[in-house]
C-alpha positions as CSV (number, residue, x, y, z in Angstrom):
1,X,0.0,0.0,0.0
2,X,1.5,3.4,-0.9
3,X,2.8,5.4,2.0
4,X,0.5,8.4,1.3
5,X,-2.6,6.2,2.0
6,X,-1.4,5.3,5.4
7,X,-2.1,7.5,8.5
8,X,0.6,9.6,10.1
9,X,1.0,9.0,13.9
10,X,0.2,12.0,16.2
11,X,0.5,10.4,19.7
12,X,2.9,12.5,21.7
13,X,3.5,10.0,24.5
14,X,5.4,6.7,24.7
15,X,2.1,5.1,25.6
16,X,-1.3,6.5,24.4
17,X,-3.4,7.8,27.2
18,X,-6.3,5.5,26.3
19,X,-4.1,2.4,26.6
20,X,-2.6,3.7,29.9
21,X,-6.2,4.1,31.3
22,X,-7.3,0.7,30.1
23,X,-4.3,-1.2,31.5
24,X,-4.8,0.6,34.8
25,X,-8.3,-0.6,34.9
26,X,-7.3,-4.2,34.0
27,X,-4.3,-4.1,36.3
28,X,-1.9,-4.9,33.4
29,X,0.7,-2.3,34.2
30,X,4.3,-3.6,34.4
31,X,6.1,-2.6,37.6
32,X,8.5,-0.6,35.4
33,X,5.6,1.6,34.4
34,X,4.0,2.3,37.7
35,X,4.2,5.8,39.2
36,X,6.8,5.9,42.0
37,X,5.2,5.7,45.5
38,X,1.9,4.7,44.1
39,X,-0.3,3.0,46.8
40,X,-3.5,1.0,46.8
41,X,-4.8,-2.0,45.0
42,X,-4.9,-0.3,41.6
43,X,-1.4,1.2,40.7
44,X,-1.4,4.3,38.5
45,X,0.6,4.5,35.3
46,X,3.4,7.0,35.2
47,X,3.1,8.8,31.8
48,X,6.9,9.3,31.9
49,X,7.5,5.5,32.3
50,X,4.6,3.7,30.6
51,X,5.4,2.4,27.2
52,X,3.0,1.0,24.6
53,X,2.8,-2.8,24.8
54,X,2.7,-5.0,21.7
55,X,-0.7,-6.2,20.6
56,X,-1.0,-8.5,17.7
57,X,-3.2,-7.0,14.9
58,X,-6.4,-8.9,14.6
59,X,-7.7,-9.9,11.2
60,X,-10.5,-7.6,10.0
61,X,-9.8,-5.1,12.8
62,X,-9.7,-1.5,11.7
63,X,-6.3,0.3,11.6
64,X,-5.6,2.3,14.8
65,X,-6.4,6.0,14.5
66,X,-3.5,8.5,14.2
67,X,-3.8,9.5,17.9
68,X,-3.0,5.9,18.8
69,X,0.2,5.8,16.7
70,X,3.5,7.4,17.7
71,X,5.3,9.3,14.9
72,X,9.0,8.4,14.2
73,X,10.3,11.2,16.5
74,X,8.4,9.8,19.5
75,X,9.3,6.2,18.6
76,X,13.0,7.1,18.5
77,X,12.7,8.9,21.8
78,X,10.9,5.8,23.2
79,X,13.7,3.5,22.1
80,X,16.2,5.8,23.7
81,X,14.2,5.7,26.9
82,X,14.2,1.9,26.8
83,X,18.0,1.9,26.2
84,X,18.9,4.6,28.6
85,X,16.6,3.9,31.5
86,X,15.0,0.4,31.4
87,X,18.0,-1.4,30.1
88,X,20.1,0.0,32.9
89,X,17.8,-1.2,35.7
90,X,19.9,-3.2,38.1
91,X,17.4,-4.2,40.8
92,X,15.4,-6.5,38.6
93,X,16.3,-9.8,36.9
94,X,18.0,-9.4,33.5
95,X,15.4,-11.8,32.0
96,X,12.5,-9.5,33.2
97,X,14.3,-6.4,31.7
98,X,14.9,-8.2,28.4
99,X,11.3,-9.4,28.2
100,X,9.9,-5.9,28.8
101,X,12.3,-4.2,26.4
102,X,11.8,-6.7,23.6
103,X,8.0,-6.5,23.9
104,X,8.0,-2.7,23.8
105,X,10.4,-2.6,20.8
106,X,8.1,-5.0,19.0
107,X,5.4,-2.4,19.5
108,X,7.7,0.3,18.1
109,X,8.1,-1.7,14.9
110,X,4.4,-2.3,14.6
111,X,3.6,1.4,15.0
112,X,6.1,2.1,12.2
113,X,4.5,-0.5,9.9
114,X,1.0,0.9,10.5
115,X,1.8,4.5,9.3
116,X,3.3,6.3,6.4
117,X,6.7,7.1,7.8
118,X,9.5,8.5,5.7
119,X,12.0,5.6,5.0
120,X,15.0,7.6,6.1
121,X,13.3,8.4,9.4
122,X,12.0,4.8,9.8
123,X,15.5,3.4,9.2
124,X,16.9,5.5,12.1
125,X,14.2,4.2,14.4
126,X,14.7,0.6,13.3
127,X,18.4,0.9,13.6
128,X,18.2,2.2,17.2
129,X,15.6,-0.4,18.2
130,X,17.7,-3.2,16.7
131,X,20.9,-2.0,18.4
132,X,19.1,-1.8,21.8
133,X,17.6,-5.3,21.3
134,X,21.0,-6.8,20.4
135,X,22.6,-5.3,23.5
136,X,19.8,-6.4,25.8
137,X,19.9,-10.0,24.5
138,X,23.7,-10.1,24.8
139,X,23.5,-8.9,28.4
140,X,21.0,-11.6,29.1
141,X,23.4,-14.3,28.2
142,X,23.1,-17.4,30.3
143,X,20.4,-15.7,32.4
144,X,17.8,-16.5,29.6
145,X,16.8,-19.7,31.3
146,X,15.9,-18.0,34.6
147,X,12.9,-15.8,34.0
148,X,10.2,-14.7,31.6
149,X,12.5,-14.0,28.6
150,X,12.1,-16.8,26.0
151,X,15.5,-17.2,24.2
152,X,13.8,-18.6,21.0
153,X,11.3,-15.7,20.9
154,X,14.1,-13.1,21.5
155,X,16.0,-14.7,18.6
156,X,12.9,-14.5,16.4
157,X,12.4,-10.9,17.3
158,X,16.0,-10.0,16.4
159,X,15.7,-11.7,13.0
160,X,12.3,-9.9,12.4
161,X,14.0,-6.6,13.3
162,X,16.8,-7.3,10.8
163,X,14.1,-8.1,8.2
164,X,12.2,-4.9,8.8
165,X,15.4,-2.8,8.6
166,X,16.8,-4.5,5.5
167,X,13.5,-4.2,3.7
168,X,13.5,-0.5,4.5
169,X,17.0,-0.3,3.0
170,X,15.9,-2.2,-0.1
171,X,13.2,0.3,-0.9
172,X,16.1,2.6,-1.9
173,X,14.9,5.8,-0.2
174,X,17.8,7.3,1.7
175,X,20.3,8.2,2.6
176,X,21.1,5.5,5.2
177,X,24.5,6.4,6.6
178,X,24.6,3.4,8.9
179,X,23.6,0.8,6.4
180,X,27.0,-0.8,6.1
181,X,27.3,-1.2,9.8
182,X,23.9,-2.8,10.2
183,X,24.3,-5.1,7.2
184,X,27.5,-6.2,8.9
185,X,25.6,-6.7,12.1
186,X,23.2,-8.9,10.2
187,X,26.1,-11.1,8.9
188,X,27.7,-11.3,12.4
189,X,24.4,-12.3,14.0
190,X,24.0,-15.0,11.4
191,X,27.7,-16.1,11.4
192,X,28.2,-19.2,9.2
193,X,24.8,-18.9,7.5
194,X,25.1,-19.6,3.8
195,X,21.8,-17.6,3.2
196,X,23.0,-14.6,5.1
197,X,26.4,-14.6,3.3
198,X,24.6,-14.8,0.0
199,X,22.3,-11.9,0.8
200,X,25.3,-9.7,1.8
201,X,27.2,-10.6,-1.3
202,X,24.3,-9.4,-3.4
203,X,24.7,-5.9,-2.0
204,X,26.3,-3.2,-4.2
205,X,30.1,-3.4,-4.3
206,X,30.5,0.1,-2.9
207,X,28.6,-0.9,0.2
208,X,30.5,-4.1,0.6
209,X,33.7,-2.1,0.4
210,X,32.8,-0.1,3.6
211,X,35.0,-1.0,6.6
212,X,32.2,-2.4,8.8
213,X,31.0,-4.8,6.2
214,X,34.5,-5.8,5.1
215,X,35.3,-6.6,8.8
216,X,32.1,-8.7,9.1
217,X,33.0,-10.6,6.0
218,X,36.5,-11.3,7.3
219,X,35.0,-12.6,10.6
220,X,32.6,-14.8,8.7
221,X,35.4,-16.2,6.6
222,X,37.6,-17.0,9.6
223,X,34.7,-18.7,11.3
224,X,34.0,-20.8,8.3
225,X,37.6,-21.8,7.9
226,X,38.0,-22.7,11.5
227,X,40.9,-20.2,11.9
228,X,40.6,-19.6,15.6
229,X,43.7,-17.4,15.9
230,X,42.5,-15.0,13.2
231,X,38.8,-15.2,14.3
232,X,39.4,-14.3,18.0
233,X,42.0,-11.6,17.0
234,X,39.3,-10.0,14.8
235,X,36.6,-10.4,17.6
236,X,38.8,-8.5,20.0
237,X,38.8,-5.5,17.7
238,X,35.0,-5.4,17.1
239,X,33.1,-2.4,18.5
240,X,30.5,-3.0,21.2
241,X,27.4,-3.5,19.1
242,X,29.1,-5.8,16.7
243,X,30.4,-7.8,19.6
244,X,26.9,-8.1,20.9
245,X,25.7,-9.4,17.6
246,X,28.4,-12.1,17.4
247,X,28.3,-13.2,21.0
248,X,25.9,-16.1,20.4
249,X,28.5,-17.8,18.2
250,X,31.5,-17.4,20.6
251,X,30.9,-20.7,22.5
252,X,30.6,-22.7,19.3
253,X,33.8,-21.1,17.9
254,X,35.7,-22.0,21.1
255,X,34.4,-25.5,21.1
256,X,35.4,-25.9,17.4
257,X,38.9,-24.6,18.2
258,X,39.3,-27.1,21.1
259,X,38.1,-30.0,18.9
260,X,40.7,-29.2,16.3
261,X,43.5,-28.9,18.9
262,X,42.4,-32.2,20.3
263,X,42.6,-33.9,16.9
264,X,46.0,-32.3,16.1
265,X,47.7,-32.8,19.5
266,X,45.9,-35.8,20.9
267,X,48.4,-38.6,21.6
268,X,48.4,-41.6,24.0
269,X,50.8,-39.7,26.3
270,X,49.2,-36.4,25.8
271,X,50.8,-33.2,24.3
272,X,50.3,-30.0,26.3
273,X,49.6,-26.3,25.9
274,X,49.9,-23.7,28.7
275,X,46.6,-22.6,30.1
276,X,47.6,-18.9,29.6
277,X,48.0,-19.7,25.9
278,X,44.5,-21.0,25.8
279,X,43.2,-17.9,27.5
280,X,44.9,-15.7,24.9
281,X,44.0,-17.9,21.9
282,X,40.3,-18.1,22.7
283,X,39.9,-14.6,24.2
284,X,38.7,-16.1,27.5
285,X,38.0,-13.9,30.6
286,X,40.8,-15.6,32.6
287,X,42.3,-18.9,33.8
288,X,39.2,-19.8,35.7
289,X,37.0,-19.8,32.6
290,X,39.7,-21.7,30.7
291,X,39.7,-24.4,33.4
292,X,35.9,-24.7,33.3
293,X,36.0,-24.9,29.5
294,X,38.6,-27.7,29.6
295,X,36.7,-29.6,32.3
296,X,33.4,-29.4,30.3
297,X,35.2,-31.1,27.4
298,X,37.1,-33.6,29.7
299,X,40.5,-32.2,29.0
300,X,42.7,-32.6,32.1
301,X,45.3,-30.2,33.4
302,X,48.7,-31.2,34.8
303,X,50.4,-29.8,37.8
304,X,51.9,-26.9,35.9
305,X,48.6,-25.5,34.6
306,X,48.9,-27.0,31.2
307,X,46.1,-28.5,29.2
308,X,46.8,-32.2,28.4
309,X,45.4,-33.4,25.0
310,X,45.1,-37.1,25.5
311,X,43.9,-39.1,22.5
312,X,40.2,-40.0,22.9
313,X,39.6,-37.8,26.0
314,X,38.0,-34.8,24.3
315,X,34.1,-34.9,24.5
316,X,31.2,-32.7,23.6
317,X,28.0,-32.9,25.6
318,X,25.0,-30.6,25.1
319,X,25.5,-26.9,24.3
320,X,28.8,-25.1,24.7
321,X,29.2,-23.9,28.3
322,X,28.1,-20.3,28.9
323,X,30.6,-17.6,29.4
324,X,30.6,-14.0,30.6
325,X,32.3,-12.7,27.5
326,X,33.7,-9.7,29.4
327,X,36.8,-9.5,27.2
328,X,35.0,-9.8,23.9
329,X,31.8,-7.8,24.8
330,X,31.2,-6.3,28.2
331,X,34.6,-4.5,28.5
332,X,33.9,-2.6,25.3
333,X,31.2,-0.4,26.9
334,X,34.1,1.3,28.8
335,X,31.7,2.7,31.4
336,X,29.2,4.1,28.9
337,X,25.4,3.5,29.0
338,X,23.8,1.7,26.1
339,X,22.0,4.9,25.2
340,X,25.3,6.7,25.1
341,X,26.7,4.1,22.8
342,X,23.8,4.5,20.4
343,X,23.8,8.3,20.6
344,X,27.5,8.5,20.0
345,X,27.2,6.3,16.9
346,X,24.3,8.4,15.6
347,X,26.3,11.6,16.2
348,X,29.2,10.1,14.2
349,X,26.7,9.5,11.3
350,X,25.1,12.9,11.6
351,X,21.7,11.7,12.9
352,X,19.5,14.1,14.8
353,X,18.7,13.2,18.4
354,X,15.1,14.1,19.5
355,X,14.3,14.6,23.1
356,X,12.3,12.0,25.2
357,X,8.6,12.8,24.9
358,X,6.9,14.3,27.9
């Protein structure tokens, strides 16, 4: 449907007043949205904290009126609120934070899809939303199994977000200064996927020549080739968001490297490698994580803190063990908030930064 036939959002708030009132009545406010100090059996919504929740469009249901849709400027400010305030909450389980942020970002994408937004403005919103989602999912890490956040649903939402953004790029209306970075994020998130690599290789040569996409292609090549030394050397150099995108593949890459070492060095008497060498090679967070990784794969250590590769001892059971990924991901924030990371990148690309809606 042509963009001019779609409504233009006019809602000035992160959550329309009608929805706030309805969810108050139905007691469906999330605790992150309740006014501070609210008492009684019916909490009141804080207009500064309440964020429109996702509601699946019903077949045959009329399109929401403009006053129920947030325009791109409000959507972008909503994303920044989620990144700068909600994602930084420390007194709630990470899974709860991730579940809330993912749901509200899904509603952001739906609001965009239901209105006639300019593609350049829509891309900025989708980029910021995707960056926030990638970081929140990366922070969740091994905590995904302990709370309301469904890892499979989160992965689906990340892929849907990439799909929305890449379709926006494909429509050709620009400029999109961050396209190379986000096409690179797409490849890193889908590391090793033949389909993802094929899609990236179909992009214009000028776009593929941009540094972020060249780096992503180099990481993908090293991953496919099983070149652990080159792969982890590249992963150490990635910026924060790129590291968030690739984090889900780190465990598999480490397991693959250990398996290749076990095949190459495994002997009846056992060849050895210093534990510190393993820490450096696999970009682990320290000797303790290296010991845990070796133990999980039944590789013993001798009295001099060396990994012993005995023939037939290496084993793989279940998923690769979880890791904190501080060296490869967390440390790259360098004390910044997630919102600051997104804003800094947008400033670098010349993107305007609207204020949070009141």
